[in-house]
C-alpha positions, 0 to 999 in steps of 0.5 A: 650876825652876832650870836653872843655878847658879854655880861660881866660877872658883877653886873647885878652888884654894880652900883649903877645897877642897884641905883637903876633898881632903886629908881625903876624897880627890878624889871629895869635891870633885866631890860638892860641885857635885852637892850644889849642883845638887840644891839649885838644883832642889829646895832653892833657899833653900839650907836642907837641912831634912828631909834626913838625913846619908845623904840629903845624901850621896846627893844629893852622889853620895858613896859613902863614910861619910855621917856622916864626909862631913857632919862634914867639910863642917861642919868646913870650913864648906861646911855650916852649922847653923841652927835648921831643920837644915843649910844650905849656907854663904853660899848666898844670897850665891853663888847669888842667881839661884837663891834669887830664883827663886820670887819671879820665878816669882810675879812672872811669874805675876802679870804673866801674870794682869795681861795678861788680868785688869785690876782693872776687868774681871778677870772678862772672858774673852779672847774677850769682850775680843777681841770688844770690840777688834774692835768698835773696828777690824778687819783683813783677812788680806790686810793681815796678809800684807802687814804680815808681808812689810814686817816681813821675816817675822820676830819684831820683838822677838828677830829669829827667822825660823824660829818661828811668828809671832802677831798681837801688839797694840801696845796690849794689848786689855785696855788698850783696844787695837783689832784693826785693822792699825794696832795689830798687829805680828808677834812669835814666841809666846815674845816675845808671851807674855813681853811683859806690859803694855808697848805699844812699837811695833816696826814699821819706819819708814814701814810704814803708807805702804808698806802703803797703797801695796801694798794700793792695787795693782789686784786686790790685787797685792802681794808676799804676795797674788798676783793670780788668773790670767786664766781661759783663754777656752773653745775656739771652733772658729769663732775659728780662721782658715780654712786653705788645703788642701794639694795632694795628694801624687802618686807623681811628687812625691818627699817633701821631706827635712829639710835636712842639717846644714851643716858649719862647727860650731855657729855655722854651723848656727845661722845656716843653720838646719835640724835639730840633733843633738837632732832639733829644727828651728832657724830660720835666723838672722834668720828671725823677723820684726822689730818694727814701728816702733809695737811698737819705740816701745811697747817703748821707752816701757815700758822708759823708764817702768819705769826711772823708776818703779824709780828714784823708788820706790827713792829714796822707800823705800830700805829696800824689798826687790826683791820689793816694788819689782817689785810696785809698779812692775808694778801702776803700769804696769798702772794706767797701761795701759803694756805691753811 
């Protein structure tokens, strides 16, 4: 069914329109677009065969005399007579998109049929072809998740990001394509349905190398598949260090009270420590132990190596997002045993 039709810019200034208004009034001019809308949906060929004058007036939303209305349209050549009845004047010339709609629908139907029914194996069902494609190659959910991240979680054909993405086979499976990750790309359902027999690869340049890098990360660490957290070991009372018992409190020993807030503002209290207004104890400035030389050296090595890896990967893959970069750097540092 057609969803639109054309009205030329000069319609209301056209001499024929002005003559129609002079003969039947302004409502008659507004009735013509109503008639064209009806024809676009119900009579795309422009032929009004089988319609009486009353039917034409009703389709045009004209409230006057149908006979006078149709007679005036014929006189001004808005309608023509043919062997099959009345037809809209020069409809195919002014509305080629509407007239061609049935042929386009049939072409789309045949293209959809050709997608799954080729001449060689027209009797095969889709699941049979998919089974044959999987025998040539398969993919995992992890590979598909990483490919989605590399492609930006969007349809590679129209760029939409808020639609359901489906697995499109670059080489259609009815043309012998496999179901491996090398033959998949994300498209929205609409683009996948209208793709037809084309086999254009829309994936970004270097996607295969980036996929290999992410999939080679230890324990499947990547932007889409988070590594499972290390389980917390069971509690063992014997693993706790022995504590020195506290001396008993005698009545002669006054209870120790928290130190009062020193005067001098927040900075003074931060340096001196003590209890703050929220009731939490703050350690005095410098109370935390300093790092040992070995810890400082290990921290410096971690920062240096991390910066080198970030610079190298960014130079090799400038299109990589921050999430992928962080994943690769973290995985490589872990593989080399470098920790902070």
